[in-house]
Every structure is written in C-alpha cells, then in structure tokens.
N, C-alpha and C positions, 0 to 999 in steps of 0.2 A: 398541735403544739404551736402552738403558736409561737399559729405563730405564729431580746429581742432587743451635778449641774447647778466664810464670811470675809469678810474683809474686802471683797471686790466691789468696785463702784460701777454704776451704770454709766456707759459712755454714749452720749447722744450724738448722732451724726448731724452734720450741718444741714438743717432743713431748708427748703427752698425759700420760705418766708424770711428766715434769718439771714440768708446770704444774698438776697436780691439787691440790697443796697450796694453791694460791692461793685456792681457793674454800673452804678449810677453816680458814683463819686467823681469829682473833677479829675482829669488826667493828672497823675503825679509827675514830678520832675523827671524821673527815670523809671524804666521798667523794673529795675531791681527794687525800688521803693514800693512800687505797686505790688510786687510779689510778696515782699515782707509784710505789707499791710494786710494783704489777703490771707497770708498764713496766720497772722496774729488773730484776725477775725475768726478764721476757721478753728484755731486752737481754743479761742474763747467759747465758740459754739460746741466744741467737743469736750469742754471741761466736765469733770465728773459731777454728778448730782447726788441726791440722797442714796445711800447704799441700800442694796436689796437685802431684806431680812430673810436669809435662807432658812433659818430655823423655823421662823413663823410660817413660811411657805410649806415646809415639810409637815408641820403640825396641821395646817389647814387641809393639805391634801389627804393626810391620814384620816382626818375627821370626815371629809367628803366621801371617802370610800370605806369608812369604818374599818381601817386596816389594822391587822394584828401587829405588824412591825414593818419598819422600812429603814433602809440605808440609802444615802445619796452622797455624791461628791461632785465638786467642780474644780477643773484645772483651767487656768488662764495663763498664756505665755509660758507654758511648761511647768508652772508651779501650782500645786494643789492649794487653792485658796479657802476651801471649806470642805469639811466632811461632817455628815450628820447621821445620827442613829436614834430612832425612837421606837417605843413599843416593846412587845414581848417576842422572844425567839420561839416560844411555844405557849399556846393558850393553856391556862390552868396551872401555869408555873409562875415563879417570880424571876425567871431567867430573862434578862433584858437583851435586846438586840444591841450589838456593839459594832463599831466601825471595822474591826478586824475579822468579823464573822464571814464565813464562806456562804455564798448564795449560789444556787444553780443559775447560770445565765442563759440556759436553754438555747434558743435559736440564734443568739448572738454568737454562738459557737460556729455557725456557718462561715463566718469570716476567717476563722482559724483554719478551716478546711480549705478555703480558697487560697489562703496565704501559703499553706503547705504545698498546694498544687503549683502556685506561682514559683515557689522555690524549685520544684521539679521541672517547670518550664524553663527557668534560667539555666538549669543543668543540662537541658536538651533531652530530658527523659520523658517529658510529656509535652504535648502541643494542645493549645486551647481548642483548636478547630479540627482536631483529629477525631475520627469516629471512636466511640467508646469500645467498639469491638476490637480495636487495636490492642487494648489493655485487658479487656474482659471478653474473650471470644464468644462466650455463651450469652452475652447481653442481647436482649430483644425487647421491642415494644409491640403493641398490638398490630401495627401495620408493618409488613416486611420492608417496604422502602424506607420508612422512618427508622427501622432497626439498623439499616445499613448506614444511614446518614446522620444518626443521632450523635452529636459531638460532646466533648467534655464541657464546652461552653453551654450547650443546651441543658445539660444536667444541672447547671448552677444558676440558671436564670428564669426558672418557672415558666417556660414557654413550651412545655412538652405536648400540650393538648389535653392532658389529663385534667379531670375536674379537681376542684379545690380539695386538698387533703386526701386525695385518692389513696386508698390502701393503708391509711394510718392505723386502722384497727389491728393490723399485723403487729404493731409495737405499742399501741396506745389503748388504754392507760397502763395495762400490764401485759401486753401481748408478748408471746414467747418466740416470735420469729427470729431466725438467724439471718445474716446477710445473704446467704444462699437462698433462703426462702423469699426474701425480697426480690432478688434477681429473677427467680422462677415466677413470681407473681406478676411482674410488670407486663409481660406480653398478654396477660389475661385481663388486664384492666382496660376497659373500653374508653377511648378518648371522648371528650365532650366538645372539642373544638379542633380546628386544624392545627397541624404541627407548626410551631413558631407564629401562630396567628394572634394569640392573646395571652394575658397573664393569669395564672392560677397557681397559688402557692402550694408547694409540695414538700415533703420530707424524705420520701423514699429515694429520690434521686441523689440526695446528699449521702444516703447510706451507700449508694453505688460509688459516689465520689470518694468516700472513705476507703472503699475496697480498691479503687484505682491506686490510691496512695500506698496501701499495703502491698499490692502486687508489684508495683514499680520500685518502691524503696526497700522492700524486704522487712520493713518495720510495721507493727500495728499502727493504726491511726493514733492511738493514745501515746505510744512511744515516740512517734515522729513529732507530734505536737509538743510533747513534754521536752524532748531533747533539743529540738531545733527552733522552737518558738518560745515557750513559756520560760525556760531557763535563760536563754540568751537575752530576752527582753527584760528580765529581772522580775518576772511575775512568780516569785519564789513560793508564795503560799497557794497559788492556784493549781488545780489539778484537772487532768483531762478525763477523769472518770470518778464517779462517787466512791468506788472501791479503793481509790488511791488517797483518800483523805486520811492523813496520818492520825494515829491514836493521840487523843488529847486535843486535837484541833477543834475549834469552835465553829459550828455550822448551824444553820436554821432548820427548823421543821416547817414544812409547807402546810398550808391550811386550805380546806374547802369548807363550804357551808351550804346547807340546804337552802332552797329559795325561801326568803323571808326570815331566816334565822338571824338572831342578834349577834352571834359570834361564830367564828370559824372553828372547826375541829381539826386536830392533826390528821394528816392524810394517812390512809391505810398503809401499814408497813409493807404490804405486798406491792405497792408502787415503788419498785426497786430501781427505777431509772435504768432501763435495759441498756446493756453495753452495745447492743445492735445499733441504737440510734445516736451514739456518741458523736459521729461526724455531723449529724444534724442538730445536736443540742445537748452535749454531754458535759460541758466544762462547768466547774465550780470555781468561784473567784471572790476576792474581797475588793473593797473600793480602791485601795491603794494599787492593787494589781491592774484594775481597769483603767486607772489614770495613766499608768505606765503604758498600757496597750494603746491608749489614745495618743499619747505623746510620741510613741514609736511611729505612728502614721503621720503625725504632723511634722516629724523630722525626716520624712521621706524614706522610711524603711530602715532607719539607723537606730541602734540601741543607745542606751544612756552612756555606755563606755566607748561609743564611737564605732562599733562594729556594724557594717552594712549587711543586713540579712536579705534585703530585696533591692534589686535594681530599680531606679526611678521609673523605668518603662513599665515594670510590673505594678508599681504603686499606682500609676495612672490607669493601667489596664483594669485592675480590680475595682476601681472607682468609676469606670466608664459605664454609663447607663446602657442597658441592652434592651430590656423589655419594658415598654411603657406601662405604667400603672395608674390607677385612678387616684386623683388628689382628694384628700379628706375634704368632705363638703363644708365643714366648719372653717377649715383653713382657707378654702377658696372664697367663701362668703366674706371672710374678714379681709380679703385681699392680701393674705400672707403667703400664699403658695398657688402656683398655676401649673407647674409641670413636675412630674415625678417619674422615675424609672428604676427598675431593679438592675443592679450591676452584678458583680461576681461576689455574692455573699453579703452585699450591702444594699440598702435602699438609698437613693439619691433624689433630692428635690431642691427647688428654689424655696427659700424661706426668709421672709422679711428682707429680700434683696441680697441674700447670701446663698452659698452652696451649703446644704445640710446633708451630711452622710451619716446614716444611722441604721439601727436594727433593734427590734424588740424580741423578747423571748418569753415563752410561756411553757411551763412544765407542771406536772401535778402539784397544785398548791402554791405555786410561785410564779411571779411575773417580773420581768426586768426590761430596762430600756437604756440604750447607749447612743450618744450623739457626739459627732465631731463637726465643728464649724471651722473649716480650715483657714478662711480669710481672717478670722479673728483669734485664731489659736485657742479655741475653746473646746473643752472636753467635758461631757456631762454623763453621769451614770446614776441610775437609781434602781432599786429592787425592793420588792415586797414579798413577804411570805404568806400572801393571800392570792388566790386566782382572780385578781381584779386589776383593772387598768390604771392604777394610781401612778406607776412610774412614768409612763409617757405623758400624762397630764402634768406632773411636776416638772419634767424636763422641758416640755414646750413652754410652760409658764416661766421658767428661769431663762430659757434661751431667748424668748422674745423680749424679756426685760433687759437682758444683757446687750441686746442689739438695739436698744433705744426705744422700745415700745411698751412701757410698763402699763399702759392703759388696757392692754389685753389681759383679761383675767381668766386664764384657762382653768383654774381650779374651780371657780364658780360655774363656768360654762360647761366644761366637760364633766365635772363632778355632778352637776345638776342633771345632765343628760343621762349619765350612768344611773342615777337614782330613779329616774323615770322608766328607763328600760328594765331595770331590776324589778320595779313594782309591777310592770306589765307582764313580764315573764313569770313572776311569782304567782300572779293571779291566774294566768293560763294553766300553770302546773297544778295549782290548788283546785281549779274548776274541773280539770281533767281527772284528778285523783278522787274528787269527791263523789262523782257519780257518772254513769253513762248518760249519753244524750237522751232527751225525751223521745219516747216511742222507739227506743233502741230495739233492734231485731235480735232474737236469740241466735246462738250459733246454728249453722245449717246442718251440723252433724253432731253426734255424741262426742264428748271431749276425747274419748279414747281414740277416735278416728284421726286426731291431729298428732298423736304420738308417733315419733319416728326420728330418723336421722336425715338432716337436710344439708346439702353440700353446695358451697359457692366455689367457683373455679379458682379464685385467687386467695380466698380466706381459708377455706377448708370446711370442716364439719361444725354444725350447730345441732344440738340434740334437744328435742321436745319430749318430756316424759311426764307422767302423773306424779303429783306431790302427795304427801301423806294425808292431805285434806280432800283428796279427790279432785283437785284442780290441776292446771297445767304448770309445768316448770320449764324454763329455758336455760340451757347450758351453752354459753357462747364458745366453748371449745378452746380457743387460744387464751381466754381470760378467766381468772378465778373471781374477779370482782364483778364481772358482768354475767352473773348467774342469779336467777331469782324466779319468783312466782309470776305467772301471768294472770292478769285481771281481765275478765271479759268486758268489752267496751260496746261493740255494736256489730251484729252479724258475725262475720269471720275476722273481725278486727279485735285484737287483744292489746293490752298495755303491759309493758314490762317496767314495773317500778322497782328499780334495783335496790337492794338492801341498804347500800350507802347512798342516801338521798343527797349528800353533799356534792356528788358528782354532777348533779343537774343534767343528767344524760338519759332520763327515762325515754322509752321509745315505744312507738306503736309497732305491733307485729300483725301484718296482714297475710292471712293464709289464702292461697289460691285453691279453689275447689272446682274440679271439672268432672262431670259425669258421676257425681256423688262420691268423689274421692279427692282427698287433699294431695295436691301435686307439688306444691312449693310454697314459699313465703317470701315477703319482702319486709323491710323495716324502715322506720323513719323517726327521727328525733321529734319529741313532742313539743319542745320549747326552743325558741330562738336563743335562749341563754346557753344552749348546749354548744360546747366547743366543736369547731369544724372537724377536728381529728376523730370524733365519733362519727365516722362516715358510714353509718348504718344504711343510708340511702343508696350506697354503691353495691350493696349485697343483692345478689339474685340467687336465692337458695332453692335448689331443686330437691325434692324428696327422693332419697335413694334407698332407704330401708325403713321398716316398721320397728 
C-alpha cells in the first residue's frame, strides 16, 4: 500500500544573473534610496509571467499514464485557485469523475493518525518516546530488547528494522487479519536491518498506532479522527472508513489492469478496504476537503473558524524529519532535491530551494499524492482511480512550475519512464506465462506429493490441493483473491497465475524437497511491477499436514 496542485500565475525568484547589477550601480544618495531601488528591481524580477495551464497539465498526465480518471486541486495563500476533474469514475460507464467525488487517499491517512496522537500528547495521555508497551502491554517485536524499547515515535517513522512492507499480506489485498492478529504477528517477523538503522516503509506499525489511540482515548480510530479532526477542520464530506460513506454520496471505483492491457477494469468487489488498516490508509476525501487539510497545517494547527487543534510545538514535531530516506534519483539528477527524511506520518525534503512536506497513497485500484510547500503557502492534491503513479507526476510538475522552474517537464520525464518500466514488466510476465524455460526439469515427485497444509509463523496456513484437472491449486488462506491453479515451471518451481491478472501479482512457488519428501515452500513475485505489499518473499512455509 503504498505506499500517499487556474488562475494562479508563476512567480519567478530573482535569479543571480538578473540581480547582479544591483551591487554594481553607483552608490545612491541615501541607504533608503538604495533599499527602495533594490526592492523595485526585485519586484520586477518577481513579476508574474505566463499562467500555468493546469487543465492541460492534467490532460497530459492522464495521457502519459493512460488514466481512467483523475482529480486535482491547487491552493495558494489559503485560496483554492484551481480544481480539475477528467475521465471516468468507472470504466465501461458514462459516469464522469467530478470534483466533489470521494477518493480513497490511502497512506495519506497516516498523517491523520499522527495528528490524533499529537492531540493525545498535548493532553498528556501519550508520549512520543514512551515504549509502546506502556499502552499495549502485549506488544513485541522479534528481538526482546527491541520489544522493551520500541517507542511510539519508532512505530511512526519506518525505522523498525523490518523489511519493506513486512507482513502486509495479513491485510493486502483482501487479508482478513484483525488488529490483534497484527500485534501477534509482529514478533514473528524477522528483521532485515538493525533497529533504527535504516528506512523501510511499513503499514503494520500504523495499525498498532491506531490501536494506541483506541486504548488511550476510549474511541475507535475512526471515531476519534471523525470527531476531533475531520469535523473541526471542516472536512465535512470526508470519511474515516469506506463503510461511513453516506448513501447517495459520489465516490470512485478503483481500477487495475493486466500487464499490457489497454484499459483498466473495476477492482474486485472483495477488495473491501479492510477496517483493520484504517489507521494506515482508510480515509476517503474530496479535493475541497484536502485543500482544507493543507491550509489547516499552513495555519499552524488552527481551523478555518480560528479553533486551535494543535499546539505549534506539535505542528513542528510531526514535520520534523526523523529517518533519512533516499532521494529520488531523477530529482537529484535535476538538482531539485538533495535531502529527504520521514517525519511523523509525513515525508520531508528540500525541493527547488524550499521545504516540501508530502505523502503519497496507494490502495487497490487507486493512487493519490498530497503536497504542502509552507514557505509559499502552496497546497497540492491529486488522485487517480488507477493503480498508477500519475498523481505524484502531476504534483511535482505543478510544484516546480509554481516555484519558478517551468523548464522541468515531469510529465514527459516520469511519464516516459513509467511507460518503459511498464513495457519491461509486461514482457517479463508474458514470457514467464508463455512457457517454461528451455530444458526445464520435471517435478522431482508426483504432483500428489506436494498436496498438504503449509504454515508460516506470522501469516498462517496456505493449502496446496489437487484441482479438477489433475494439477495443483494454491489457497492462500487469508485471501479469497489469491487462490488459483499452479503451473509447472521448472523442477520444483511452479507459478501461481492468479485468476485476476490485473493484480500484476503472479508469484513463483518453490517447494523444498528433502529426502524424497516435500517439507516446505517459499514464494516470490514474478515481476517488478508487483506492489511491495504482496510480500510473498517474507513467507517461510513449513509443511504441517498432508
């Protein structure tokens, strides 16, 4: 789960070449005159130039990513200067995307979780650097020392030592885990790095954070966020859980597409956006609501009616970078960004000489991106009902133009890179599906020998059985969507081509054979196009029954 910007004119900063002459003019009669002349020159250099065509940028982005539908909005100095909507709310219908339509914002929801915690910190009910066991006594990680010292801040900053997306199969794409299942699974997930040593994005620890809010406040995460954040901020149409979307409200249908497909297909109805992962990614919102959310932060934690929800100290706290993260290579190559860090539910980085605070989000069939540029009072939001990265491309394209660098064309650059990666991944999937490798070895045992129940400590049971055609079938236990026939590939390697090819999550299944008997199996995604939340590679399945 990934996992997450008309009317305004571009303002160009005073470039070095444009201002150099100010220091070379003869000395004026008085310092005040010099200051006035300098300010006049600076004002001239900062004069607005040609307006940015937001609608054209939106259409270009949709074309680059072949998007089904998109919404986007830009706020400058507290005013929404543009809202756009293009495309279809659902493929195969004539229902258009509209500006008031609700989109799932997925991992952008993490900032609402940290805001809720910041409120509890202000009330003295939670401390950022208090061990989680203070609030959830049964909490544990793989290492006993880490279990004792793992703090609330650690849970929010992706420095746990767990691998990327560890354990997400508990809740993704349609996993049935409850919060207590997540808490029980965490000590069984092996770390891949030292505690607090490096960045690796996770979702499960935000589920834990949501549980802290519930246990301390006595309210569910959804009730707390609704009562104490969404309503006071004025985000009246936004909801903290899909089940809370009122009857008659307009919302999008997410789309996935098989590799190489010309159009997306509506996501499987079984992808129900599990309530368990609300604290990590459960909010649905419209563009107007997201503009209010951004301006709430630009106003230092104060709502439109003047109510302060957050002390300024906590506003600074949640935006303070904690865990260093890698800078996007294309941004670095362009000289636009050099440093980035994950704060408390927010990503922070330098961008074109400014602070950029942002987050992206990805849920089944949808992607979103949200940006705040505090020094220029800019808020940007965009979302698409396709599982493709169009929103971040559009937001970066608009942001860099608003900051005076319209020469950077993110739509051409990132859209082109996306097309190349999509083509490579599509070819890999097609080649794998077409046939086994040359000189492939047969299975080392009769197919019936692979039948049985396999158990992973944190995930639970996976069942291999015979299908009606005499082949093997895999049942992933926690998921209904990830059940399907196995195709023999090479030796004891099989391939699971899931019935819903739009997931792009097909996986290799490698059986372990020892002394003529199958003892276990591991799994691995076939394509780089597969979302990291399909963490098949973290499974270590041991055969427990025939």
